[in-house]
VEXDREN-2710 file (C-alpha; in Angstrom, 1 decimal):
% VEXDREN-2710
k/r/px/py/pz
1/MET/152.1/239.8/20.6
2/SER/149.2/242.4/20.8
3/ASP/147.0/242.7/17.4
4/LYS/147.9/246.0/17.1
5/LEU/151.6/245.3/16.0
6/ALA/150.5/243.4/13.2
7/ILE/151.4/244.8/10.0
8/ASN/148.1/244.0/8.5
9/GLU/146.7/247.1/9.9
10/ILE/148.5/249.0/7.2
11/PRO/145.5/251.1/5.4
12/VAL/147.1/251.0/2.1
13/ASP/143.9/250.2/0.3
14/ASP/141.0/247.9/-0.1
15/THR/142.8/245.7/-2.1
16/SER/145.6/243.4/-0.8
17/ASN/148.9/244.5/-1.7
18/GLY/150.9/241.2/-0.6
19/ILE/151.3/243.1/3.2
20/ASP/148.2/241.8/4.5
21/GLU/148.7/238.2/3.9
22/LEU/152.2/238.5/6.1
23/THR/150.2/238.3/9.4
24/ALA/146.9/237.4/9.1
25/SER/147.8/233.9/8.2
26/LYS/150.9/233.6/10.1
27/GLY/151.0/233.5/14.4
28/ILE/154.0/233.1/16.4
29/SER/154.5/229.2/16.7
30/GLU/155.3/227.7/19.9
31/SER/158.1/225.1/18.3
32/ALA/161.9/225.8/18.7
33/THR/164.2/226.9/15.9
34/SER/166.4/224.7/14.3
35/ASP/169.6/226.6/16.3
36/GLY/167.3/226.6/19.4
37/ILE/167.2/230.6/19.8
38/VAL/163.8/231.3/20.2
39/GLU/160.4/229.4/20.6
40/LEU/159.2/230.0/16.9
41/ASN/158.6/227.7/14.1
42/LEU/161.1/229.9/11.6
43/SER/162.2/227.1/9.5
44/SER/159.0/226.8/7.7
45/ASP/157.4/230.8/8.5
46/ILE/160.8/232.2/7.1
47/ALA/161.0/230.1/3.5
48/GLU/157.1/230.8/3.3
49/MET/157.6/234.4/3.7
50/GLU/160.3/234.3/1.2
51/SER/158.5/232.5/-1.2
52/ASN/155.1/234.0/-1.1
53/PRO/155.5/236.9/-3.9
54/VAL/153.8/240.0/-3.5
55/SER/150.7/240.8/-5.4
56/GLN/150.8/243.4/-8.2
57/ALA/147.4/245.6/-7.4
58/ASN/148.7/248.7/-6.8
59/ILE/151.3/249.7/-9.8
60/GLN/151.6/253.3/-10.5
61/PRO/154.0/254.6/-13.3
62/ASN/157.2/255.3/-11.6
63/LEU/157.5/259.0/-10.7
64/GLN/161.0/260.5/-9.6
65/LYS/160.6/263.0/-6.4
66/PRO/163.4/265.0/-5.5
67/GLY/165.1/263.4/-2.3
68/TYR/163.4/259.7/-3.1
69/ALA/165.0/256.8/-4.5
70/CYS/164.2/255.6/-7.8
71/ILE/162.1/252.2/-7.1
72/LYS/160.8/250.1/-9.9
73/SER/157.1/250.9/-10.5
74/GLU/155.7/247.3/-9.7
75/PHE/157.3/247.7/-6.1
76/LEU/155.6/251.1/-5.4
77/VAL/152.5/251.2/-3.3
78/THR/150.1/254.0/-4.0
79/ASN/147.3/255.8/-1.8
80/TYR/148.9/255.0/1.5
81/LYS/147.5/256.4/4.5
82/PRO/149.8/255.8/7.4
83/VAL/148.4/256.1/10.9
84/VAL/150.0/256.6/14.2
85/LEU/150.6/254.2/17.0
86/THR/150.5/256.1/20.1
87/GLU/152.1/253.9/22.4
88/PHE/155.3/254.4/20.7
89/LEU/155.1/258.1/20.9
90/SER/156.5/260.3/23.7
91/ASP/154.3/261.6/27.1
92/GLU/154.8/265.1/25.7
93/THR/153.6/264.4/21.9
94/LYS/150.4/262.5/23.1
95/LEU/149.7/265.5/24.9
96/GLN/150.0/267.7/22.3
97/ILE/147.9/265.6/20.2
98/GLU/145.4/265.6/22.9
99/LYS/145.2/269.3/23.1
100/GLU/144.7/269.6/19.1
101/VAL/141.5/267.1/19.3
102/CYS/139.9/268.5/22.5
103/THR/140.4/272.4/21.6
104/SER/136.8/273.7/21.2
105/GLU/135.8/276.6/18.4
106/ALA/135.6/279.3/21.2
107/GLU/139.4/278.7/21.6
108/PRO/142.2/279.5/19.6
109/PRO/143.8/276.4/17.6
110/ALA/146.2/274.7/19.4
111/LYS/149.6/274.1/17.6
112/LYS/149.4/270.9/15.2
113/ALA/151.8/268.3/16.4
114/LYS/154.6/267.3/14.1
115/LEU/156.3/263.7/14.6
116/LYS/159.3/265.3/13.0
117/GLY/162.6/265.1/15.1
118/ARG/163.6/262.9/17.8
119/ASN/162.3/261.7/20.8
120/LYS/164.5/263.4/23.6
121/HIS/164.9/261.9/27.3
122/ARG/163.7/258.1/25.9
123/PRO/162.8/256.1/29.3
124/ARG/164.4/253.1/29.7
125/ASN/162.7/250.0/30.8
126/GLU/162.6/249.2/34.4
127/LYS/165.7/247.3/36.2
128/ILE/164.9/243.8/37.9
129/GLN/164.9/244.3/41.2
130/SER/167.7/242.5/43.3
131/LYS/165.1/240.2/45.5
132/ASP/164.0/238.7/42.0
133/LYS/167.6/237.9/41.1
134/MET/169.3/234.7/42.0
135/CYS/172.2/234.9/44.2
136/PRO/175.9/235.0/42.2
137/SER/177.7/232.6/44.6
138/ILE/174.3/230.1/44.4
139/LEU/174.5/229.9/40.7
140/ARG/178.3/228.9/41.0
141/ASP/177.4/226.1/43.6
142/GLN/179.3/228.4/46.3
143/VAL/178.7/229.4/49.8
144/CYS/177.3/233.0/50.0
145/ASN/179.4/235.3/52.3
146/TYR/176.5/237.4/53.4
147/GLY/174.3/235.0/54.5
148/ASP/170.8/235.7/55.6
149/LYS/172.0/239.8/54.7
150/CYS/172.2/239.2/51.2
151/ILE/169.7/241.2/49.1
152/PHE/169.4/238.3/46.1
153/SER/167.4/235.3/46.2
154/HIS/168.7/231.9/47.4
155/ASP/165.7/229.5/47.2
156/ARG/166.0/227.7/43.6
157/ILE/162.8/226.6/44.1
158/ASP/161.0/229.6/44.6
159/PHE/162.9/231.4/42.2
160/MET/161.7/229.1/39.5
161/LYS/158.3/229.3/40.4
162/ARG/158.6/233.2/39.8
163/LYS/160.4/233.1/36.5
164/PRO/158.8/233.4/33.4
165/GLU/158.3/230.9/30.8
166/ASP/161.3/230.1/28.9
167/LEU/161.5/231.4/25.4
168/GLY/162.8/228.1/23.6
169/ASN/164.0/224.6/24.4
170/SER/167.4/225.1/22.9
171/CYS/170.2/227.2/24.7
172/TYR/172.5/228.9/22.1
173/LEU/175.3/229.2/24.9
174/PHE/175.3/225.6/26.4
175/LYS/174.9/224.2/22.7
176/THR/178.1/226.2/21.5
177/PHE/180.0/226.1/24.1
178/GLY/179.0/223.1/26.5
179/LYS/178.1/225.1/29.6
180/CYS/175.7/228.1/30.2
181/HIS/177.2/230.0/33.1
182/TYR/173.7/231.5/33.8
183/GLY/171.9/228.1/34.7
184/LEU/168.5/228.4/35.9
185/THR/168.5/232.2/35.6
186/CYS/169.0/231.3/31.7
187/ARG/165.7/232.1/29.6
188/PHE/166.5/228.7/27.6
189/ALA/166.9/227.0/31.0
190/LYS/165.1/223.6/30.0
191/SER/168.3/222.3/28.0
192/HIS/170.9/222.5/30.8
193/LEU/168.8/221.9/34.1
194/SER/168.5/218.4/35.5
195/GLU/165.4/217.3/37.4
196/THR/167.3/218.8/40.8
197/LEU/167.3/222.5/39.3
198/GLU/171.4/221.6/38.6
199/ASN/173.3/223.1/35.6
200/VAL/174.3/220.4/33.5
201/ILE/177.5/220.3/31.4
202/ASP/178.4/219.0/28.1
203/ASN/181.8/218.1/28.8
204/GLU/182.6/216.7/25.2
205/ILE/181.8/220.1/23.4
206/TYR/183.2/222.2/26.9
207/GLN/186.4/220.2/27.0
208/ASN/187.2/220.9/23.1
209/THR/185.5/224.4/22.8
210/ASN/187.3/227.3/24.3
211/LYS/184.8/230.0/25.0
212/VAL/186.6/233.3/23.8
213/LYS/186.0/236.1/26.3
214/ALA/186.0/239.5/25.9
215/ILE/189.3/241.8/26.2
216/ASN/190.0/244.8/28.3
217/GLU/187.7/243.6/31.1
218/LEU/188.5/246.0/34.2
219/ALA/190.7/244.0/36.6
220/ALA/189.5/244.0/40.3
221/GLU/192.7/245.5/41.6
222/VAL/192.5/248.7/39.1
223/LYS/189.2/248.8/39.8
224/LYS/189.8/249.1/43.6
225/LYS/192.6/251.7/43.1
226/LEU/190.4/253.9/40.9
227/TRP/187.5/254.0/43.7
228/LYS/189.9/254.9/46.1
229/LYS/191.7/257.1/44.1
230/LYS/194.9/255.5/44.6
231/TYR/196.3/254.6/41.3
232/ASN/199.7/256.2/40.6
233/PHE/198.9/259.1/37.6
234/GLN/202.7/260.5/38.7
235/ALA/203.7/260.4/35.3
236/ALA/201.0/261.9/33.3
237/ASP/200.4/264.6/36.0
238/SER/204.2/265.7/35.5
239/ILE/203.5/265.7/31.5
240/VAL/200.7/267.8/31.8
241/LYS/202.6/270.3/33.9
242/GLU/205.3/270.4/31.8
243/VAL/203.5/270.9/28.4
244/ASN/201.4/273.7/30.1
245/LYS/204.4/275.5/31.4
246/ASN/205.7/275.6/27.8
247/PHE/202.5/276.8/26.2
248/GLN/202.5/279.6/28.8
249/MET/205.9/280.8/28.2
250/LYS/205.2/280.3/24.3
251/ASN/202.2/282.8/25.1
252/ASN/204.1/285.3/27.1
253/LEU/206.8/285.4/24.3
254/ASN/203.9/286.0/21.7
255/LEU/202.5/288.8/24.0
256/GLN/205.8/290.4/23.7
257/LYS/205.9/290.8/19.9
258/PRO/203.8/293.2/18.1
259/LEU/200.4/291.8/17.0
260/ASN/201.0/293.1/13.6
261/SER/204.3/291.7/12.9
262/GLU/204.9/290.2/9.7
263/ASP/208.1/288.5/11.3
264/HIS/205.9/287.2/14.4
265/ARG/203.3/285.6/11.7
266/LYS/205.8/284.1/9.5
267/GLU/208.0/282.4/12.7
268/SER/204.3/281.3/13.9
269/LEU/203.9/278.9/10.5
270/ILE/207.1/278.3/10.6
271/GLU/206.8/276.4/14.2
272/GLN/203.4/274.8/13.1
273/HIS/205.0/273.4/10.3
274/SER/208.6/272.2/11.5
275/GLU/209.3/268.9/11.1
276/SER/212.7/267.3/10.7
277/PRO/213.3/265.8/7.2
278/LYS/213.2/262.3/8.7
279/GLN/209.6/262.4/9.9
280/GLN/208.7/264.5/6.4
281/THR/209.3/261.7/4.5
282/ASP/208.3/258.8/6.8
283/GLN/204.6/261.0/6.8
284/SER/204.5/261.3/3.0
285/ASN/205.7/257.8/2.0
286/SER/203.6/255.8/5.0
287/ILE/201.0/256.5/7.3
288/LYS/202.3/254.7/10.3
289/GLN/203.6/255.1/13.7
290/GLU/206.4/257.2/15.0
291/THR/209.8/256.5/13.2
292/PRO/211.6/253.9/15.0
293/GLU/214.4/256.3/15.9
294/ASN/212.4/258.6/18.1
295/ASN/210.8/255.1/20.0
296/LEU/212.0/254.9/23.5
297/PRO/212.7/251.2/24.8
298/ALA/209.6/249.9/26.0
299/ASN/210.2/250.4/29.9
300/LYS/207.4/251.0/32.5
301/GLY/208.2/254.3/33.9
302/ASN/209.8/256.1/31.0
303/THR/206.9/256.1/28.8
304/LEU/207.8/259.5/27.6
305/ASP/208.1/260.7/23.7
306/GLU/211.4/262.1/22.4
307/ARG/209.8/264.3/20.0
308/THR/207.7/266.1/22.5
309/SER/208.3/269.2/24.4
310/CYS/209.1/267.5/27.9
311/THR/212.6/269.4/29.3
312/THR/215.6/267.5/30.9
313/GLU/214.5/268.9/33.8
314/LEU/211.1/266.8/33.7
315/LYS/212.8/263.4/32.4
316/SER/215.4/263.9/35.6
317/GLU/212.6/264.1/37.7
318/LEU/210.9/261.0/36.1
319/SER/213.7/259.2/36.5
320/GLN/214.4/259.5/40.2
321/ILE/211.2/257.4/40.8
322/PRO/212.0/254.4/42.7
323/GLN/211.8/251.3/40.1
324/GLU/209.7/249.3/43.3
325/LYS/207.4/252.7/42.9
326/ARG/206.5/252.5/39.6
327/GLU/203.2/251.3/38.8
328/CYS/203.1/247.7/37.3
329/VAL/199.7/246.4/36.6
330/GLY/199.2/242.8/35.0
331/CYS/201.3/240.0/33.9
332/LEU/205.0/240.8/33.2
333/LEU/205.4/240.5/29.2
334/ASP/208.4/239.1/27.6
335/GLU/209.1/242.8/26.3
336/GLU/209.5/244.2/29.7
337/MET/211.9/241.7/30.7
338/ILE/213.6/242.0/27.5
339/PRO/213.0/245.3/25.7
340/LEU/212.2/245.0/22.1
341/ARG/214.7/246.9/19.3
342/PRO/212.9/249.7/17.5
343/ALA/212.9/247.7/14.7
344/GLU/210.9/244.8/16.3
345/LYS/208.2/247.4/17.4
346/PRO/205.0/246.5/15.5
347/LYS/203.8/249.3/13.5
348/ILE/200.3/250.1/12.2
349/ASP/199.6/250.4/8.1
350/PHE/196.6/253.1/8.2
351/ARG/196.8/253.2/4.4
352/ASN/194.0/252.0/2.2
353/LYS/192.0/250.4/5.2
354/LEU/188.0/250.7/5.5
355/TYR/187.5/252.2/9.1
356/LEU/184.1/251.3/10.9
357/ALA/183.3/254.5/12.6
358/PRO/182.9/254.7/16.6
359/LEU/178.9/254.6/16.9
360/THR/177.4/255.4/19.9
361/THR/174.5/252.9/21.3
362/VAL/174.8/250.8/18.0
363/GLY/178.4/250.2/17.6
364/ASN/178.5/247.7/20.3
365/LEU/180.9/244.8/20.4
366/PRO/178.1/242.3/18.4
367/PHE/177.8/244.6/15.9
368/ARG/181.5/244.9/15.2
369/ARG/181.8/241.4/15.1
370/ILE/179.1/241.7/12.1
371/CYS/181.0/244.3/10.2
372/LYS/184.3/242.5/11.2
373/SER/183.0/239.4/9.3
374/TYR/182.2/241.2/6.3
375/GLY/185.8/242.9/5.9
376/ALA/185.9/245.8/8.0
377/ASP/189.8/246.3/8.6
378/ILE/190.0/248.9/11.7
379/THR/187.4/248.7/14.5
380/CYS/187.0/251.2/17.1
381/GLY/184.7/251.3/20.4
382/GLU/182.0/253.4/21.3
383/MET/182.9/256.9/22.6
384/ALA/183.8/257.0/26.0
385/LEU/183.9/259.8/28.5
386/SER/187.6/260.0/30.4
387/THR/186.4/261.2/33.7
388/GLN/184.1/258.1/34.2
389/LEU/186.9/255.7/33.1
390/LEU/189.1/257.3/35.4
391/GLN/186.3/256.8/38.0
392/GLY/186.2/253.0/37.4
393/LYS/182.6/253.1/36.3
394/LEU/182.0/249.1/34.7
395/SER/179.1/250.7/32.5
396/GLU/181.8/253.0/30.9
397/TRP/184.7/250.0/30.7
398/SER/182.2/247.7/28.9
399/LEU/182.3/250.5/26.0
400/ILE/186.2/249.7/25.8
401/LYS/185.7/245.7/25.5
402/ARG/187.3/244.1/22.6
403/HIS/186.9/240.9/20.8
404/PRO/189.9/238.8/19.3
405/SER/188.7/239.1/16.2
406/GLU/189.8/242.8/16.1
407/ASP/193.0/242.6/14.8
408/ILE/193.0/246.6/14.8
409/PHE/190.9/248.1/17.4
410/GLY/191.0/251.6/19.2
411/VAL/189.5/253.4/21.8
412/GLN/187.7/257.0/21.2
413/LEU/188.1/259.3/24.3
414/CYS/186.0/262.2/24.9
415/GLY/186.9/265.1/27.3
416/ALA/187.7/268.6/27.5
417/TYR/190.7/268.9/29.8
418/PRO/194.3/267.9/29.4
419/ASP/194.8/266.4/32.9
420/THR/191.4/263.7/32.6
421/MET/192.5/262.8/28.8
422/THR/195.9/262.2/29.7
423/ARG/195.6/260.3/33.0
424/CYS/193.1/258.0/31.0
425/ALA/195.3/257.9/28.2
426/GLN/198.3/256.4/30.5
427/LEU/195.4/254.1/32.3
428/LEU/194.4/252.5/29.2
429/LYS/198.3/252.2/28.0
430/GLU/198.8/250.4/31.2
431/THR/195.7/248.2/31.7
432/ALA/194.0/247.6/28.1
433/GLN/195.1/245.7/25.1
434/ILE/194.6/248.7/22.3
435/ASP/196.2/249.5/19.2
436/PHE/195.6/253.4/19.1
437/ILE/193.4/256.1/21.1
438/ASP/191.0/258.4/19.5
439/ILE/190.2/261.7/20.5
440/ASN/186.5/262.9/19.8
441/CYS/186.1/266.3/18.7
442/GLY/182.9/265.6/16.2
443/CYS/180.1/264.5/18.7
444/PRO/177.6/267.5/18.4
445/ILE/175.4/266.3/21.0
446/ASP/174.8/269.3/23.4
447/LEU/175.2/267.4/26.6
448/ILE/178.6/267.0/25.6
449/CYS/179.7/270.2/24.1
450/LYS/178.3/272.2/27.0
451/LYS/181.1/270.6/29.2
452/GLY/183.6/271.8/26.4
453/ALA/184.4/268.5/25.1
454/GLY/183.4/267.0/21.5
455/SER/182.5/269.9/19.0
456/ALA/183.3/272.2/21.1
457/LEU/187.1/271.7/21.0
458/LEU/187.0/272.7/17.4
459/SER/187.1/276.6/18.4
460/LYS/190.0/275.9/21.5
461/PRO/193.0/275.0/19.3
462/GLY/195.0/275.6/22.1
463/LYS/193.5/273.3/24.4
464/LEU/193.3/270.8/21.9
465/GLU/196.7/271.0/21.2
466/GLN/197.9/270.6/24.7
467/ILE/195.2/267.6/24.9
468/CYS/197.4/266.3/22.1
469/ARG/200.8/266.7/23.1
470/SER/200.2/265.8/26.7
471/MET/198.4/262.4/25.2
472/LYS/201.1/261.5/23.1
473/ALA/203.9/262.1/26.0
474/VAL/202.4/259.2/28.0
475/MET/201.2/257.1/24.9
476/GLY/204.9/256.6/24.1
477/ASP/205.0/254.9/20.8
478/MET/200.8/253.9/20.4
479/PRO/199.6/255.9/17.7
480/LEU/196.9/259.0/18.7
481/THR/194.3/259.8/16.3
482/VAL/191.9/262.6/15.9
483/LYS/187.9/262.6/14.8
484/LEU/187.2/266.3/13.5
485/ARG/184.0/268.0/11.7
486/THR/184.5/270.7/9.4
487/GLY/183.6/273.4/12.0
488/GLU/181.1/274.7/14.5
489/SER/178.9/276.3/12.0
490/ASP/178.1/276.5/8.5
491/GLY/180.4/278.4/6.1
492/LYS/183.1/278.8/8.7
493/ASN/185.2/275.8/8.4
494/VAL/188.4/275.5/11.0
495/ALA/189.7/271.9/10.4
496/HIS/192.4/273.2/7.7
497/THR/193.6/275.4/10.6
498/LEU/193.8/272.5/13.0
499/ILE/195.5/270.0/11.1
500/PRO/198.7/271.5/11.1
501/ARG/198.8/272.0/15.0
502/LEU/197.7/268.4/15.3
503/GLN/200.4/267.2/12.8
504/SER/203.2/269.2/14.7
505/ALA/201.5/267.7/18.2
506/GLY/202.5/264.1/17.1
507/VAL/199.1/263.1/16.1
508/SER/199.1/260.1/13.5
509/LEU/196.0/260.5/11.5
510/VAL/193.0/262.4/11.6
511/THR/189.7/261.6/10.4
512/LEU/187.3/264.3/8.9
513/HIS/183.3/264.3/9.0
514/GLY/182.1/266.6/6.0
515/ARG/179.5/268.5/8.1
516/SER/179.6/270.9/11.1
517/LYS/178.4/270.6/14.4
518/ALA/175.6/272.9/13.5
519/GLN/174.6/270.5/10.7
520/ARG/174.5/267.0/12.4
521/TYR/173.7/264.7/10.0
522/THR/171.6/266.9/7.5
523/LYS/172.9/268.1/3.9
524/LEU/175.3/266.5/1.9
525/SER/179.2/265.6/3.3
526/ASP/181.5/268.2/1.9
527/TRP/184.1/266.5/0.1
528/ASN/185.7/269.2/-1.8
529/TYR/186.5/270.6/1.7
530/ILE/187.9/267.3/2.6
531/ALA/189.9/267.2/-0.6
532/GLU/191.9/270.9/0.6
533/CYS/192.3/269.1/4.3
534/ALA/193.7/265.8/2.2
535/ALA/196.3/268.3/0.4
536/LEU/197.9/269.5/3.7
537/GLY/200.5/266.7/3.6
538/MET/199.0/264.9/6.8
539/PRO/197.4/261.4/6.3
540/ILE/193.4/262.1/6.3
541/TYR/190.5/259.5/6.4
542/GLY/187.5/261.2/4.9
543/ASN/183.8/260.5/6.1
544/GLY/180.2/261.1/5.3
545/ASP/177.6/259.6/2.8
546/ILE/179.2/256.7/2.0
547/LEU/176.8/253.7/1.2
548/SER/178.3/251.7/-2.2
549/TYR/181.8/250.8/-3.6
550/GLU/181.1/253.7/-6.5
551/ASP/181.3/256.4/-3.6
552/VAL/184.5/255.3/-1.9
553/ASN/186.2/254.9/-5.3
554/LEU/185.0/258.3/-6.6
555/HIS/186.2/259.9/-3.3
556/MET/189.4/258.3/-3.2
557/GLN/190.5/259.4/-6.7
558/GLN/189.2/262.8/-6.6
559/SER/190.0/264.0/-2.7
560/GLY/193.3/262.3/-2.4
561/VAL/192.3/260.9/1.1
562/SER/194.5/258.0/2.7
563/GLY/191.0/255.7/3.6
564/VAL/187.4/256.1/4.3
565/MET/185.6/255.8/7.6
566/ILE/181.9/254.6/7.4
567/ALA/179.3/255.0/9.8
568/ARG/175.9/255.3/8.9
569/GLY/176.4/253.5/5.8
570/ALA/177.4/250.2/7.9
571/LEU/174.4/250.5/10.0
572/ILE/172.1/250.2/7.0
573/LYS/174.1/247.6/5.4
574/PRO/176.9/246.0/7.1
575/TRP/178.1/244.0/4.2
576/ILE/179.4/247.3/2.6
577/PHE/182.7/246.2/3.4
578/THR/182.2/243.1/1.0
579/GLU/180.8/245.4/-1.7
580/ILE/183.9/247.7/-1.5
581/LYS/186.5/244.9/-1.9
582/GLU/184.8/242.7/-4.3
583/GLU/183.6/245.8/-6.3
584/ARG/180.0/244.9/-6.7
585/HIS/176.7/245.5/-6.0
586/TRP/175.3/242.4/-3.9
587/ASP/171.5/241.8/-4.3
588/ILE/171.4/240.1/-0.7
589/SER/167.9/238.5/0.1
590/SER/165.7/238.5/2.8
591/GLY/166.7/235.3/4.3
592/GLU/170.4/236.3/4.5
593/ARG/169.6/239.6/5.7
594/PHE/167.7/237.5/8.5
595/ASP/170.4/235.1/9.4
596/ILE/172.7/238.4/9.9
597/LEU/170.1/239.3/12.9
598/ARG/170.1/236.1/14.2
599/THR/173.8/236.1/14.1
600/TYR/173.7/239.4/16.0
601/THR/171.5/237.8/18.4
602/ASN/173.8/235.1/19.4
603/TYR/176.6/237.5/19.9
604/GLY/174.2/239.5/21.9
605/LEU/173.1/236.6/24.0
606/GLU/177.0/235.6/24.4
607/HIS/177.8/239.1/25.0
608/TRP/175.3/240.5/27.4
609/GLY/174.4/237.5/28.6
610/SER/170.8/235.1/28.2
611/ASP/169.3/235.6/31.5
612/GLN/166.2/238.2/31.7
613/GLN/168.6/241.1/31.7
614/GLY/170.9/240.1/29.0
615/VAL/167.8/239.0/26.6
616/ASP/166.2/242.6/27.4
617/ASN/169.8/244.3/26.5
618/THR/170.0/242.2/23.1
619/ARG/166.2/243.2/22.3
620/ARG/167.0/246.8/22.9
621/PHE/170.2/247.3/20.9
622/LEU/168.9/245.1/18.2
623/LEU/165.7/247.4/18.1
624/GLU/168.0/250.1/17.8
625/TRP/170.0/248.9/15.2
626/LEU/166.9/248.1/12.9
627/SER/166.0/251.8/13.1
628/PHE/168.8/252.1/10.6
629/LEU/168.4/248.5/8.8
630/HIS/165.3/249.5/7.5
631/ARG/166.5/252.2/5.1
632/TYR/168.2/249.7/3.3
633/ILE/166.3/249.1/-0.2
634/PRO/167.1/245.9/-2.0
635/VAL/169.0/246.3/-5.4
636/GLY/166.1/244.3/-7.3
637/VAL/164.1/246.8/-6.2
638/LEU/165.7/249.9/-7.1
639/GLU/165.7/251.1/-10.7
640/VAL/168.7/253.0/-10.4
641/VAL/171.3/251.8/-8.8
642/PRO/173.6/252.2/-6.3
643/GLN/171.1/253.6/-3.0
644/ARG/172.3/257.1/-2.2
645/ILE/172.3/257.4/1.6
646/ASN/170.5/260.9/1.4
647/GLU/167.5/259.8/-0.7
648/ARG/164.3/258.5/1.3
649/PRO/162.6/255.3/0.1
650/PRO/158.9/255.7/-1.2
651/TYR/156.5/253.3/0.2
652/PHE/157.0/249.9/-1.5
653/VAL/156.7/246.4/-1.1
654/GLY/159.2/243.8/-1.6
655/ARG/159.7/240.8/-3.3
656/ASN/158.2/238.5/-0.8
657/ASP/156.6/239.3/2.8
658/LEU/160.1/239.2/4.6
659/GLU/161.6/241.6/2.5
660/THR/158.6/243.7/3.3
661/LEU/158.6/243.3/6.5
662/MET/162.4/244.2/7.1
663/ALA/161.8/247.5/4.9
664/SER/159.1/248.9/7.5
665/ALA/159.6/251.9/8.9
666/SER/157.4/251.3/11.9
667/CYS/158.6/250.6/15.3
668/ALA/155.7/248.2/15.8
669/ASP/157.1/245.8/12.8
670/TRP/160.7/245.9/14.6
671/ILE/159.5/244.7/17.6
672/LYS/157.8/241.8/15.6
673/LEU/161.4/241.2/14.0
674/SER/162.5/240.8/17.3
675/GLU/160.0/238.5/18.7
676/MET/160.8/236.2/15.6
677/LEU/164.4/236.0/17.3
678/LEU/163.7/236.7/21.0
679/GLY/160.1/235.4/21.9
680/PRO/157.3/237.7/23.1
681/VAL/158.3/240.9/24.7
682/PRO/157.3/241.2/28.4
683/ASP/154.4/242.7/29.6
684/ASN/156.1/246.0/31.0
685/PHE/158.6/245.9/27.8
686/HIS/158.6/249.6/26.2
687/PHE/160.8/250.9/23.6
688/LEU/160.6/254.8/22.1
689/PRO/162.1/254.9/19.0
690/LYS/165.0/257.8/18.4
691/HIS/162.9/259.4/15.6
692/LYS/159.0/260.1/16.4
693/ALA/158.4/259.6/12.5
694/ASN/159.0/255.8/13.5
695/ALA/155.5/256.0/15.3
696/TYR/153.7/255.6/12.1
697/GLN/152.2/252.6/10.8
END
């Protein structure tokens, strides 16, 4: 690790405050950890860092500032003078700083560069070239069908000469499962390679341990059909056509009536809120899937919901499709041979559950496993684009992978048109093991909204209703949920006008984030408006600014929501689910928090791989998570408990060196933590933080 990344560069004061002792006397050792992940002597270093208390040289009476958390005076740091590490700045920001310094007196002063906001167009690390990778067939001890034309390397000895030094002496995958499928490409290959460079298998562990594979892998047959555009979407296309036809007829009828007709207004309200008494009773008593009486037999090819607006003509058209031509993907299940009775079909009870929000980039499978272990009830995959799923892009299909520990798991789809969204719903219904599908109507990113998806659907209620009706028709008895924001701009809330239409379209649950698209994540979440929407009679989950069990209890009592969705609160402290269920403030130690990072690293190596590409991916996603995790303020440091999500922590030191390091907002210190888990970063490694302010040291 370069000297410029050491934390002792922080120019706090001439007197040591305990931070300087962290790296001045500690380097990265070259012995393996107890669990064999990295080539570091963590067992002694971490224990010493935890037991090394900080000095009390810089003590000042605690002066509470607006917007800042209240920290005990003995932990506050005074006279802090941060410096900027230019290696964590974008080229555009560097150019602005250079102009500011080089401006002569004769020239007008250049605009001062502010390290605020987000770094856009963040660069990615260079991909490993094919010639530097080992051929997969050779790794499996098979004959490569491409022979000399293969773009990968076939020379084991040459590959080992060019391969960087291993990161450790013990491989987590080999130690846990008895076999590492990455063979000599593993960055910890010393522990499972013979002298002849053959991959060793520990038969005792391998036979007694079944490696749990991720669910929802894209099958080769399905992928081939998607690539060649030969997948049968006849059911979805017919439904979209019929729903669109009904909407056109409805619009024509509305045009024939006077615009100022009071009868027309009343008729529209009645139509929006019309439900059978049976449905009203079920909605008020429980938050479940559709009633058993409205479920169709589980027969492939007849996946239409009786409660949708599909006509008899459409049903007869679908029934004319020969049985042998109907789409059948995967294994033949028992319920396909012997249809289940309506009462036997499993239902999802969404009441009083803790819902981990779908989080782009950071809400990956290893992170969801961490949250699941701490008590999350419902998990959802990262936002996936419907068009790319239909194209069979493997990078997009990786977002919907599911771990077996996720007992209630959904997929969040993002799209702008009924045809693509309905096709994607049919594809997932037939090929993936999921419990529900969620429609993203809350993403504020311009790239998504300019295409008519995300928050842009908030201003298109007709199209959103068409999407919901079409998807629900093809999904059958699978629940459909929608994630909303309050509206597109401040002061112009529209969610309360959308919820009745979504309810009539068959949506089972609505999650409402109490901010508008324009707010993004600034200001406080409007829980008063969430309470107004919850009073409309539809199951509502509230979302926004939850960081303690007290927040959950307050919002559940005052707003009347059916449950809560937790997003940034889970990123800042994933053990929040345990705190909520046990109703306590957990003063978790720095050693326990470091163990969480170690577990995440293990899950990352298992999910992304232990080769160079897998290690790089694990490190990058770990750094992305640390950009949120460092915001946590330990309970023992706070003067006033609990911590509020909108309060910034002032500069403070922890109760030991490790706690101080984990509280650092500097990207350089995040990289140091990653090196403690995954070894030194490669020479060509570059990570640009999401926020410019994280370049301060």
